[in-house]
N, C-alpha and C positions, 0 to 999 in steps of 0.2 A: 425493376419491371421485367427485364429479361434475365434469364439464367446465362449459362455459358453458351455463347453463340459461335458458329463457325460458318465460313463461306464455302459455297460450292460453285465452281465454274463449269457451265454446261455449254459445250460447243455444238452448234446445230447445223443441219443442212439448209434449213429454211427458217425464217423468223415467224412464219405463220402460227406456229404452235407455241411461241414464247409466252403468250398470255395464259396458256394452260398450265404453265409451270408454277403459277401462284399457289397451287395446292400443296407444294412441297415446302414452302416457306415464304419469306418476304423477298420479292424480286427487287434487288437493289439497283441494278444497272443492266441495260440492254444495248449491245453494240451492233449497230446496223451494218457497219462496214466489215467488221471481222466476224460477225454472226456468232456471238456468244452472250450468255446471260449469267449474271452473278446473283446467286440466291443465298440468303442467310437463313439458317435454321438452327434448332437446338443441337448442341454438340452430341447428345446421346442418340439423336436420330440420324446422324450424318451417314453412317454406313448403310443403314436401311434405305435412305433416300437415294444414295448412289446406286445401289443395286436396282431399285425401281426405275431410275432414270436411264440406266444403261439398257434396259429392256425395250425402250421405245425405239422405233425405226428411224425417227427424225433426229436422233441424237448421235453425233459423231463420237464425242469423247466427254468424259466427266472427270474433273479434277477437284480434289478437296483443297481448301486453303490451309496453309501451314502456319498462319500468323498466330493462332493461340499457343503454339508450341515454341515460338521464338522467345529468346531471352531479351527482355526490353530494358533491363538494368545494365548499364555499362560500368566497367571497372574504373576507368579514368574519366569520371564525369566532371571533375573540378577543372576549371579553365586554367591555362597557363598564366602566370603573373605578368609576364612581359606582354602577352597579347591583350590581357585585361587593361593594362596601362595604355596601350596603343588605341584601344577602343574608346577610352575616356578622352584621349587627346583628339580623336577624330581623324586619325591618319588612315 
């Protein structure tokens, strides 16, 4: 359903305009205490959306999420045999 998605974290001065940010993508989370909004949008539109968001006066800072660029496959993913035995024993 979705293509490649990437998150954008938008730090705000006030949360009054948080509802307006829906035009840039899916609003995933709004933090009332820390005053930030997490928006998910298509990865090809991220740079464009960041430039548009930074132009608003109610925006403090805009940060892209780096999760799509992290390596999620680990080299030593097989468990240790001794630990595996302890888990079976219930220790």
